[in-house]
Each structure stands twice: as structure tokens, then as C-alpha cells.
C-alpha positions as CSV (number, residue, x, y, z in Angstrom):
1,M,51.7,19.1,-31.4
2,E,52.1,20.2,-35.0
3,K,48.3,20.4,-35.4
4,T,48.0,22.5,-32.3
5,N,50.7,24.9,-33.4
6,I,49.1,25.2,-36.9
7,I,45.8,26.1,-35.4
8,N,47.1,28.5,-32.7
9,I,49.4,30.5,-34.9
10,P,46.6,32.5,-36.7
11,T,45.0,33.1,-33.3
12,L,48.2,34.6,-31.8
13,Q,48.7,36.7,-34.9
14,K,45.1,38.1,-34.8
15,S,45.3,38.9,-31.0
16,F,48.7,40.5,-31.0
17,I,47.4,44.1,-31.7
18,Y,44.7,43.8,-29.1
19,D,47.0,42.2,-26.4
20,W,49.6,44.9,-27.0
21,T,47.1,47.7,-26.6
22,L,45.5,46.0,-23.5
23,D,48.9,45.7,-21.8
24,R,49.6,49.4,-22.3
25,V,46.3,50.4,-20.9
26,E,46.6,48.1,-17.8
27,T,49.9,49.7,-16.9
28,A,47.9,52.9,-16.1
29,G,46.3,51.0,-13.2
30,L,42.8,50.6,-14.6
31,P,40.6,47.6,-13.6
32,Q,40.6,44.7,-16.1
33,Q,37.1,45.2,-17.4
34,L,37.6,49.0,-17.8
35,A,41.0,48.4,-19.4
36,H,39.4,45.9,-21.8
37,L,36.7,48.5,-22.8
38,V,39.2,51.4,-23.1
39,S,41.6,49.4,-25.3
40,T,38.8,48.3,-27.5
41,T,37.6,51.9,-27.8
42,L,41.0,53.1,-28.7
43,L,41.4,50.4,-31.3
44,L,38.0,51.3,-32.8
45,L,39.0,55.0,-33.0
46,A,42.3,54.1,-34.5
47,A,40.6,51.8,-37.0
48,L,38.2,54.6,-38.0
49,L,41.0,57.0,-38.4
50,I,43.0,54.5,-40.5
51,L,39.9,53.9,-42.6
52,L,39.4,57.6,-43.2
53,I,43.0,58.1,-44.1
54,A,42.9,55.1,-46.3
55,D,39.7,56.3,-48.0
56,Y,41.3,59.7,-48.6
57,I,44.5,58.3,-49.9
58,T,42.7,55.8,-52.1
59,R,40.4,58.4,-53.6
60,K,43.4,60.7,-54.3
61,I,45.5,57.9,-55.8
62,V,42.7,56.4,-57.9
63,K,41.2,59.7,-59.1
64,T,44.6,61.3,-59.8
65,L,45.8,58.3,-61.7
66,F,42.7,57.8,-63.8
67,V,42.0,61.4,-64.3
68,R,45.4,61.9,-65.9
69,L,44.9,58.9,-68.1
70,I,41.4,60.0,-69.1
71,T,42.4,63.6,-69.9
72,K,45.2,62.4,-72.1
73,T,42.9,60.3,-74.3
74,S,41.1,61.7,-77.3
75,T,37.9,59.7,-76.8
76,T,34.9,61.1,-74.9
77,W,33.4,57.9,-73.6
78,D,35.9,57.7,-70.7
79,D,34.9,61.2,-69.6
80,K,31.5,59.7,-68.7
81,L,33.2,57.7,-65.9
82,L,34.1,60.9,-64.1
83,E,30.6,62.4,-64.7
84,N,28.9,59.4,-63.1
85,N,31.2,59.1,-60.1
86,V,32.5,55.7,-61.0
87,L,35.9,56.4,-59.5
88,D,34.4,57.7,-56.3
89,H,32.4,54.5,-55.7
90,L,35.4,52.4,-56.5
91,S,37.7,54.3,-54.1
92,H,35.1,54.0,-51.3
93,L,34.9,50.2,-51.8
94,I,38.6,49.5,-51.2
95,P,38.8,50.8,-47.6
96,V,35.6,49.0,-46.6
97,I,37.1,45.7,-47.9
98,L,40.3,46.5,-45.9
99,A,38.2,47.1,-42.8
100,Q,36.5,43.8,-43.2
101,Q,39.9,42.1,-43.2
102,L,41.2,44.0,-40.1
103,L,38.1,43.9,-38.0
104,P,38.6,40.4,-36.4
105,S,42.1,41.4,-35.2
106,I,40.8,44.5,-33.5
107,F,37.7,43.2,-31.7
108,I,39.1,39.7,-30.8
109,G,37.6,40.1,-27.3
110,F,34.1,40.8,-28.5
111,P,33.0,37.9,-30.8
112,N,29.3,39.0,-30.8
113,F,30.1,42.6,-31.7
114,T,32.6,41.4,-34.3
115,E,30.0,39.3,-35.9
116,V,27.5,42.2,-36.0
117,M,30.1,44.5,-37.5
118,M,31.2,41.9,-40.1
119,K,27.6,41.7,-41.2
120,F,27.3,45.5,-41.2
121,L,30.4,45.8,-43.4
122,A,29.2,43.1,-45.7
123,V,25.9,45.0,-46.3
124,I,28.0,48.2,-46.9
125,I,30.0,46.4,-49.5
126,I,26.9,45.2,-51.2
127,I,25.5,48.7,-51.3
128,L,28.8,50.1,-52.7
129,V,29.0,47.4,-55.3
130,V,25.4,48.2,-56.4
131,K,26.3,51.9,-56.6
132,L,29.4,51.1,-58.6
133,I,27.5,48.9,-61.1
134,S,24.7,51.5,-61.3
135,S,27.3,54.2,-62.2
136,L,28.8,51.9,-64.8
137,L,25.3,51.3,-66.3
138,K,24.7,55.1,-66.4
139,T,28.0,55.5,-68.1
140,L,26.9,53.0,-70.8
141,R,23.6,54.8,-71.1
142,D,25.3,58.1,-71.8
143,I,27.7,56.5,-74.3
144,F,24.8,54.8,-76.1
145,Q,22.7,58.0,-76.2
146,N,25.5,59.8,-78.0
147,S,25.4,57.0,-80.6
148,K,23.2,57.5,-83.6
149,A,22.1,53.8,-83.5
150,F,20.7,54.2,-79.9
151,A,19.8,57.9,-79.9
152,D,16.0,57.3,-80.3
153,K,15.8,54.2,-78.1
154,P,14.3,54.2,-74.6
155,I,17.6,53.4,-72.9
156,D,16.4,54.8,-69.6
157,S,13.7,52.2,-69.4
158,Y,16.2,49.4,-70.0
159,L,18.5,50.8,-67.4
160,Q,15.8,51.0,-64.8
161,V,14.8,47.4,-65.5
162,V,18.4,46.3,-64.9
163,Q,18.6,48.4,-61.8
164,I,15.4,47.0,-60.3
165,F,16.7,43.4,-61.0
166,M,20.1,44.4,-59.5
167,L,18.4,45.9,-56.4
168,F,16.3,42.8,-56.0
169,V,19.4,40.5,-56.1
170,A,21.3,42.8,-53.7
171,G,18.4,42.9,-51.3
172,T,18.1,39.1,-51.3
173,V,21.9,38.7,-50.7
174,A,21.8,41.4,-47.9
175,F,18.9,39.6,-46.3
176,S,20.8,36.4,-46.4
177,V,23.9,38.0,-44.8
178,I,21.9,39.6,-42.0
179,T,19.8,36.7,-41.1
180,G,22.4,34.0,-41.9
181,S,19.7,32.0,-43.7
182,S,19.5,30.8,-47.3
183,P,18.4,33.3,-50.0
184,W,15.7,30.7,-51.0
185,S,13.9,31.2,-47.7
186,F,13.6,34.9,-48.5
187,L,12.3,34.2,-52.0
188,V,9.7,31.8,-50.5
189,S,8.5,34.4,-48.1
190,L,8.5,37.0,-50.9
191,G,6.3,34.8,-52.9
192,A,3.8,34.7,-50.1
193,A,3.7,38.5,-50.0
194,S,3.5,38.8,-53.8
195,A,-0.1,40.1,-53.7
196,I,0.9,43.0,-51.4
197,L,4.0,43.8,-53.5
198,M,1.9,43.9,-56.7
199,L,-0.4,46.4,-55.0
200,V,2.4,48.5,-53.8
201,F,4.4,48.4,-57.0
202,K,1.4,48.5,-59.3
203,D,2.5,51.6,-61.2
204,T,6.1,50.3,-61.5
205,I,4.8,47.0,-62.9
206,L,2.5,48.7,-65.4
207,G,5.3,51.0,-66.4
208,F,7.7,48.0,-66.8
209,V,5.2,46.2,-69.1
210,A,4.4,49.3,-71.0
211,S,8.1,50.1,-71.6
212,I,8.7,46.7,-73.0
213,Q,5.7,47.0,-75.3
214,V,6.5,50.5,-76.4
215,S,10.0,49.5,-77.2
216,A,8.9,46.3,-79.0
217,N,6.2,48.1,-81.1
218,D,8.5,51.1,-81.7
219,S,5.5,53.3,-81.0
220,V,7.5,56.2,-79.4
221,R,11.1,57.1,-79.6
222,V,13.2,59.9,-78.0
223,G,13.0,62.9,-80.3
224,D,9.5,62.1,-81.6
225,W,6.9,64.9,-81.8
226,V,3.9,63.6,-80.0
227,E,0.5,65.2,-79.2
228,M,-1.6,64.1,-76.3
229,P,-4.3,66.7,-75.5
230,K,-5.5,64.8,-72.4
231,Y,-2.2,65.6,-70.6
232,G,-1.5,68.9,-72.3
233,A,1.4,67.4,-74.2
234,D,2.4,68.8,-77.6
235,G,6.1,68.6,-78.3
236,D,9.2,66.5,-78.5
237,V,9.9,63.4,-76.3
238,I,13.1,64.0,-74.4
239,Q,13.1,61.0,-72.1
240,I,11.4,57.6,-71.8
241,N,11.9,55.7,-68.5
242,L,10.1,53.1,-66.5
243,N,7.4,55.2,-64.9
244,N,6.9,58.2,-67.2
245,V,7.6,59.8,-70.5
246,K,8.8,63.4,-70.5
247,V,7.6,65.7,-73.3
248,Q,9.0,69.1,-73.8
249,N,6.3,71.3,-75.3
250,F,7.1,74.0,-77.8
251,D,6.8,76.7,-75.1
252,K,9.6,74.8,-73.3
253,T,7.3,73.5,-70.5
254,I,7.9,69.8,-69.6
255,V,4.9,67.4,-69.2
256,S,5.4,64.0,-67.6
257,I,3.0,61.3,-68.9
258,P,2.7,57.9,-67.2
259,T,4.3,55.3,-69.5
260,H,1.4,52.8,-69.3
261,T,-1.0,55.5,-70.7
262,L,0.8,55.1,-74.1
263,L,-1.0,51.8,-74.3
264,T,-4.3,52.7,-72.8
265,D,-4.9,56.3,-74.2
266,S,-4.6,57.6,-77.8
267,F,-1.9,60.0,-78.9
268,K,-0.6,61.4,-82.2
269,N,3.0,60.8,-83.2
270,Y,4.4,63.0,-86.0
271,R,7.4,60.7,-86.7
272,G,5.8,59.5,-90.0
273,M,5.4,63.1,-91.2
274,R,9.1,63.8,-90.5
275,Q,10.2,60.7,-92.3
276,F,7.9,61.5,-95.2
277,G,9.7,64.8,-95.6
278,G,6.6,67.0,-96.0
279,R,3.8,68.4,-93.7
280,R,0.2,68.3,-94.9
281,I,-1.7,71.5,-95.6
282,K,-5.4,70.9,-95.4
283,R,-7.5,74.0,-95.2
284,A,-10.7,75.2,-96.9
285,I,-11.9,78.5,-98.2
286,P,-15.7,78.9,-97.6
287,I,-17.3,80.3,-100.7
288,K,-20.5,82.2,-100.6
289,I,-22.9,80.1,-102.6
290,S,-24.9,83.0,-103.9
291,S,-21.8,84.4,-105.6
292,I,-21.4,81.2,-107.8
293,R,-22.6,81.8,-111.4
294,Y,-21.9,81.3,-115.1
295,L,-19.3,83.5,-116.8
296,S,-20.1,85.7,-119.9
297,E,-17.8,85.8,-122.9
298,E,-16.5,89.1,-121.9
299,E,-15.6,87.9,-118.4
300,I,-13.9,84.8,-119.9
301,A,-11.9,87.0,-122.2
302,D,-10.9,89.1,-119.3
303,L,-9.8,86.1,-117.2
304,S,-7.8,84.8,-120.2
305,R,-5.2,87.5,-119.3
306,I,-4.2,85.4,-116.2
307,Q,-1.1,83.7,-117.6
308,I,-1.3,80.4,-115.7
309,L,-5.0,80.1,-116.5
310,A,-5.0,81.2,-120.2
311,P,-4.0,77.7,-121.7
312,Y,-6.7,76.0,-119.7
313,I,-9.4,78.5,-120.8
314,A,-8.4,78.2,-124.5
315,Q,-8.6,74.4,-124.3
316,R,-11.8,74.4,-122.3
317,Q,-13.5,76.8,-124.7
318,K,-12.8,74.5,-127.6
319,E,-14.2,71.5,-125.8
320,I,-17.4,73.4,-124.7
321,T,-17.9,74.9,-128.2
322,A,-17.6,71.4,-129.8
323,Y,-20.0,69.9,-127.3
324,N,-22.6,72.6,-127.6
325,E,-22.5,72.4,-131.4
326,Q,-22.9,68.7,-131.4
327,A,-25.8,68.9,-128.8
328,N,-27.4,71.8,-130.7
329,A,-27.7,73.7,-127.4
330,D,-29.8,76.8,-127.3
331,A,-27.4,79.5,-126.2
332,S,-30.2,81.9,-125.2
333,M,-30.6,79.9,-122.0
334,P,-27.2,79.5,-120.1
335,V,-28.2,76.2,-118.5
336,N,-28.5,74.6,-121.9
337,G,-25.3,72.9,-122.9
338,R,-22.1,73.5,-121.1
339,R,-20.7,76.8,-119.7
340,M,-17.8,77.9,-117.6
341,T,-18.4,78.9,-114.0
342,N,-16.4,81.3,-111.9
343,I,-15.8,78.8,-109.2
344,G,-14.6,76.2,-111.7
345,L,-12.1,78.6,-113.1
346,F,-11.0,79.6,-109.6
347,R,-10.5,76.0,-108.6
348,T,-8.4,75.4,-111.7
349,Y,-6.5,78.6,-111.0
350,I,-5.7,77.4,-107.4
351,T,-4.5,74.0,-108.8
352,N,-2.2,75.7,-111.4
353,Y,-0.9,78.2,-108.8
354,I,0.0,75.4,-106.4
355,Q,1.7,73.3,-109.1
356,N,4.0,76.3,-109.8
357,N,4.8,76.9,-106.1
358,P,8.4,75.6,-105.3
359,N,7.5,75.3,-101.6
360,I,4.9,72.6,-102.3
361,H,5.8,68.9,-102.9
362,Q,4.9,68.2,-106.5
363,D,5.4,64.5,-106.2
364,R,3.0,64.1,-103.3
365,M,-0.8,64.3,-103.2
366,L,-2.0,67.6,-104.5
367,M,-5.7,68.4,-104.9
368,V,-8.3,71.1,-104.7
369,R,-11.7,69.7,-104.0
370,Q,-15.3,70.8,-103.0
371,L,-16.7,69.6,-99.8
372,A,-20.4,69.2,-99.0
373,P,-22.1,72.7,-98.8
374,T,-23.1,73.8,-95.3
375,E,-24.8,76.7,-93.7
376,H,-21.4,78.4,-93.9
377,G,-21.1,78.2,-97.7
378,L,-19.3,75.8,-100.1
379,P,-15.9,74.8,-98.7
380,L,-13.2,74.7,-101.3
381,E,-10.5,72.6,-99.7
382,L,-6.8,72.7,-100.5
383,Y,-5.0,69.4,-99.9
384,M,-1.2,69.3,-100.4
385,F,2.2,68.9,-98.6
386,A,4.7,71.6,-97.8
387,A,8.2,70.8,-99.0
388,S,9.6,70.9,-95.4
389,T,8.4,69.8,-92.0
390,D,10.0,72.8,-90.4
391,W,7.2,74.6,-88.4
392,V,8.1,78.1,-89.5
393,F,8.5,77.1,-93.1
394,Y,5.2,75.3,-93.0
395,E,3.3,78.2,-91.5
396,N,4.8,80.8,-93.9
397,T,4.1,78.7,-96.9
398,M,0.5,78.2,-96.0
399,A,0.0,81.8,-95.1
400,N,1.5,83.0,-98.4
401,I,-0.7,80.7,-100.4
402,F,-3.9,81.8,-98.7
403,D,-2.9,85.5,-98.7
404,H,-2.7,85.3,-102.4
405,L,-5.9,83.4,-102.9
406,F,-8.0,85.7,-100.7
407,A,-6.7,88.6,-102.7
408,A,-7.2,86.9,-106.0
409,I,-10.8,85.6,-105.4
410,K,-12.4,88.9,-106.2
411,Y,-11.2,88.8,-109.8
412,F,-13.4,85.7,-110.3
413,D,-16.4,87.7,-108.8
414,L,-16.6,85.2,-105.9
415,E,-17.1,86.1,-102.2
416,V,-15.7,84.4,-99.2
417,F,-18.5,83.5,-96.7
418,E,-18.3,85.1,-93.3
419,L,-20.8,86.0,-90.7
420,P,-22.3,89.5,-90.9
421,A,-19.9,92.1,-89.5
422,S,-20.9,95.4,-88.0
423,D,-20.4,97.3,-91.3
424,D,-22.6,94.8,-93.1
425,L,-25.5,95.4,-90.7
426,R,-24.8,99.1,-90.9
427,G,-25.2,99.0,-94.7
428,V,-28.5,97.1,-94.4
429,F,-29.9,99.7,-92.0
430,Q,-28.8,102.6,-94.2
431,Q,-30.5,101.0,-97.2
432,Q,-33.7,100.7,-95.3
433,L,-33.6,104.3,-94.2
């Protein structure tokens, strides 16, 4: 008898609400089956109303309590909990768990329907738990992104990998709850369909592998300036996630590049330039070859008035005079012995001018060199580094240098090569006439 009582007490407690409602409905004179249906419907509506009220009260209590605590703190990381709706997902979870506990008492007369609803609520709980964990992960992401140690790391890629794994686990558990079978059976059937899944999720798998390799090789970080002409990308990386990399161009347009293309296609990363602290200037002045010649003594004396060139000319003249005297060179023919040329002095002038420019790195490579002559003249290339990587500073520094050199080249009786312009052709025609 004691065993029977112990077993029956929970049953009586669970059926009390339903029996009480059924008795009230039967007093209205309804048939038994209709009274059974009406009482169950009333209990269902009452349960929904209670759940809505419980959800509202829970959200009010949880959000009010935590918002007051968060606003009183001086830290900013807890504000991310509100921004990512962590409290909303937590407050939604409590009423559903309450409903799962109350459901067997309400639908005691419908065991099959109760079983279906219990499975449905279990799936809802799984979904809410996934959303809650996802919100917490997003909160961690926002906190890490504000940290200097993780500011340039592809945190979005790591987050998406964890989310995919979490969704896979949640899907397996939900499948097990709905079917009532072991999760291993789902995994076995999933293995049989792996070929189809690999085809469907090909881009995701490629992006996943690429994200790991990009992170491991440290080839791209958030904030890097990258250039990828194939995709029209030339700007700063603002986001790296599992499927694509977002680049904000300097005109504020945003280009999305598939993550796996960072492994298959070439691109230029300017991170090394920024870490180096200087941006390279590499530009040539095309010299008209026919304007290159030896300088006379009068011209050398005139160029000696250039202050940054005068010490070099004096030293060079001593060396040339000593060499020519030793070689007994015939001065009546300029090609005998050694002579100064206008392009040689101009090249030295450029070097000295750059070495006295405060906007150029003096401890980096600095060189003025001749390239191979072409049909466009003799390229005189300047190779140096601006003292800052700032774009405006770089362009202004380079423009100021070449403005000065284009204006100074005429004092060396040199000409910059350019294709014939309309006034050049007009001058030729006038001479012929």
C-alpha cells in the first residue's frame, strides 16, 4: 500500500488543475468529450497568458536589475552585454523552462500532444541557449576588439568557427530530441552525406581553412592597408570573417573579397611600410640625351655659386686637374682626360639637396641613379624614403622635391624629355617657312 501511495501522489498532484477545470466546465452541461476539449483549450490559453506575463515580468526584473548595476559601474565591457541583447535572451529562456515544467500538469489528458509539446519546448530551449551563448561570444568579441592586444586579430573568423561548431552540436542535440534516437545515429547518417555537404558548404570550408592559414601566417590583419587590383580593393581592412574580408577604399567604398582568395591570388600589404616608418619615393626624371655635354670652365665657375654644390665642385676640380696632369691629357680635345658633365653635376646636386631635406629619412636608403636609356631619354631615378607614411605628407614631400628639380634643371643646361607639343611643331614649321 505504501508503494502505491508513493506512486499515485505525484499523479494526483499533476491532475489536480486539469480535474478542477474539467469539473467547472462539465457543470455547464456540455458533453464529456466537448468538456474535455474546452477545458484543455482554456488551460492552454491560460498557460500562454501566464507565459506571456512571466516573460514580461522576467524581462522587466532582469533588465531593470542588471541595467542599474551596469550603469553604476565605471567599466565599459559590461555595456556590451546590453548592446548584444544578452539579457533579452536570458529573460526569454526562463519562461520557456517554466512552461516545460508546467506542461505535463496542464495536458494530462493528452499524452501524445504533451510529448510533442515537450519536444517542441526542448527545441526552443536549445535555440535560446544557442542565441544566449552567441550573444556572449559577440560580447567577448567586442571586448577583445577594444583591446590593443587583439585589435588587429581576425576575431570574427574565430567567432564564426565557434558558432558553426555550436550550431552543429545544437542541431545534433535537437535531432536527437525530436527523433528520440541517439546522436551517434545522426552523426553516422551525416557521414554518409558528407560529399553533398562538402559541395554545399564548399565556400564556407574554403573560408574556414583560409581564415586559419591567414591567422597562422599573420598575412593580413584588421587595419592593414592592402591593394588587390583584381577586386578593386585599395584601402584598409576593416573586418576579417569566415567568408570574406571587407576592405574600405580611400573613397570610402567597401569591397568584399572572398577569404580564400588571399591564399590563391596575389595582393600587396603595406603593413611593413607602416612599421618601417617611411614610404618609398621612386620616380625618375627623363633627361633628353642630346642635352648632355661637357661643361666649360666658365660654366663650372657659374655653377660654383650654388652653395650646396660648391664644395663638391672644388674637390672634384682638384681631382680632375691632378689626373689630367698625371696623364698628360691634351686639353684641346674635351674627350681627352677627365671633364665635368652637366648631368653629373645635376645628379650630385640632387643628392646633396635630398640629404639636406628634413622630410626625407637620412638613415634609410638614399640614391640618385641612372637607368638604362630608352627612346624616351635617360631616366635619372630618385630612390629615397619620406619621413612619414602619411599619404598627404608623402605626396606633398615628393611634389615639392620634383617642383624644385624641374625648375633647377635649366641652370645645368639640361632638358627634360617630352613628346613634341603643339608649340614645338609650330616652331619647326615657322623655321621651315
